[in-house]
N, C-alpha and C positions, 0 to 999 in steps of 0.2 A: 504494500500500500504506500501511496505517496503522501508524505507528511507535509501538511500545509500550515503555515503561519499567516494569520490574517491581521493586518495592521490598518485599522479603520476607526475614525472617531465618531462617525454617525451610527447611532445604535440601530436604526432601521436598516441601513445598508449592511452593517456588520451582521445582523441577524439573517438578512436575506442571503448573504454569501455563506454563512454557516449552514443554512438550509440546503443550499446547492451542494455543499461538500457532503453533508450528511446523507443526501439522496443519491450520491454517486457511488460507483462500485470500485473506483480506483483511488479515491482521495480520502484522507482522514485528517481531522482537525488536530493539529499539534497544540495550538494556542490561538486565542483571539484577544488582541490588545488595542488600546486607543491611541497610545503615544509611540511615535516612531523612535524616540530616544531609548525605549525599552526593548526594541527589536533585537539588538545584538545580544542582550542578556537572555531573551527568550530562546535564541538559537543555541546558547550554551547549556540550556536546560534539557537538551535532548536533540535527537537527529531531526533536521529540517531539510526537506528536499526543495520546497517551493515557498516563496513569500509573495503574498498579494499585498502590495504596499501602497497605501494612499499617499498622495503628495502632502496635503495639508492636514496634519493630525492634531491631536489634543495638545494644548499649551503652545500652539504655534510651532511645533516641531516639524521639520521638513523630512518627509519620507525619502526625498532624493538624497539628502545628506546622509541619512541613515543607510540607504542602499549602497552608497559609495563606500562607506566604512565597512559594511558587511562584506562587500565584494573584495575589499582589500585583504581581508583575513580569511574569508570563506568563499573563494571564487566558484566553488562547485555548486553552491546554492543558487538556484534559478529564481530570478525576481521579475515579477510583472508589476509595473507601476500603474496605479489606478487614479483617475481624477475625474471630477465633473467640471473642472475649470478649463477654459479655452486658452490659458496662458501660452503664448507662442513659443516660449523657450523650453517647455517641459520635455518635449520629445527629444530635442537635441541633448538636454542635460541627462535624460535617462540613458541615452546611447553612450554618452561620455562616461557614465558610471559603470557601464558594462551590463546593464539590465537586458534581459532577453525579450521582454515584451512590454507592451503599453496598451492600456484599455481605457477608453472613454466611457464613463458610466452613463452619460446622457446622450452623447453625440455619436457613439459608435453603432455599427450595425452587426458586429460580430459578438456572439454570446461569450460570456466570460469563460465558461468551461471549455469552449472550443479554443480560445486563446491558450488556456492552460494545457490542453491536449497537444497543441502544436508546439508550444514551448518545451514541454517535456519530451517531445519527439525530436528536439534539436533545432527547431526553427527559431529565427528571430522574427517576432511578430509585432509590427508597428503600423499605425495608420499611415496612409500615404500623405495626408495633409492635416494641419490643425484646423479646427472649426473656423469658418469665416463669419465675422461679425460686422455689422454696420457701425462705423465710427464717423459721426457727423454725416457729411455728404459722400463719404468714401466707404470702402470695405477694407477689412484688415489685410486681405491678400494683395492690396495695392501698395502696401508699404514695403520698402526695401529692407534688407537686413540691417544696414547702417541706420536707417530711420528708426527701426525698432530699438537699436542700441541707444539712440538718443532719447526716445520716448521713455525707456527704462530709467535712464539717468534723470530725466525730468521728474519722473514719478518718485524718485528718491530725494527730490528737493535740491538737486545739484544746480549750481549756477553755471553760466556759459563757460567761464574759465575752468571750472572743475571738470565739466564734461569734456572740454578740449584736452585737458591733461590726461583724464582717465582713458579716453579713446585714442590718444596720441594723434590728434588732428588740430588744426588751427581754430581759433574762435570764429573766424570768417566762415570756415567750413561748417561749423556748428550752426551758425546763423543761416547759412544757405539751406541746410537740411530742414531746419525748423520752419523756414519760410515755405518750403515745398510741402511739408506736412500740413501746415495751416491752410495752404491753398487747396490741397486735396480734400481736407475735412470741412473746410468752410468756416472754421473757428477764427475768432478774432485774436485769441491769445492762448498761451500754453496752459493756463489754468483750466480753461474749458476742456481742452484736449485731455489733460491728465485726469480730470474728474471723470470723464467718460470711460477711458481705458481702464481705470482702476475699478469703477463701478461695475463694468462688464467683465472684469477679471481677465482682461487680455494681458495685463501686466501685473504681476504680484511680486514686488521686489524682495519680500522676505523669504521666498522659497527658491 
């Protein structure tokens, strides 16, 4: 039997996943916890084959950070990142951590157990794209990677000179990209932009 650790702070979602595992013939629940910071400890308390890891967990602990740490010391444990957030960077971060799969709770069309099955069979299972959201007069898939970098910096309250330093570009380049972003979205200022991308969870700097 495949031992599964569930890391999910939503009680309803956690219980639904536990039900899926209980009803399967191949999987057994090793443990079910709310906080990603405790995932590594849970792995030490017995053999774990697969972790279903939410990104945003209790006490604002990042499942991505926990996954990276677990992979460093337990590379054989397979990890599927789960989220209901459309944050554009989560997929690339999950790949960088070495996670084998990624599952959108609300946006995906593939069932969770199917993703588990494919991952346990050795596949890398990731969505082709992040969810597309309307941002002002534009849609999220119209932003370039560099524009997303700048939006993330703005969402963290960074000033133009700080953004330029962090991204290793000039302040004029920062202003150029911000001008393009505002033209795409139709916003008059960056405060309106940041308010919407954070409200729609397209950018979540903490995770």
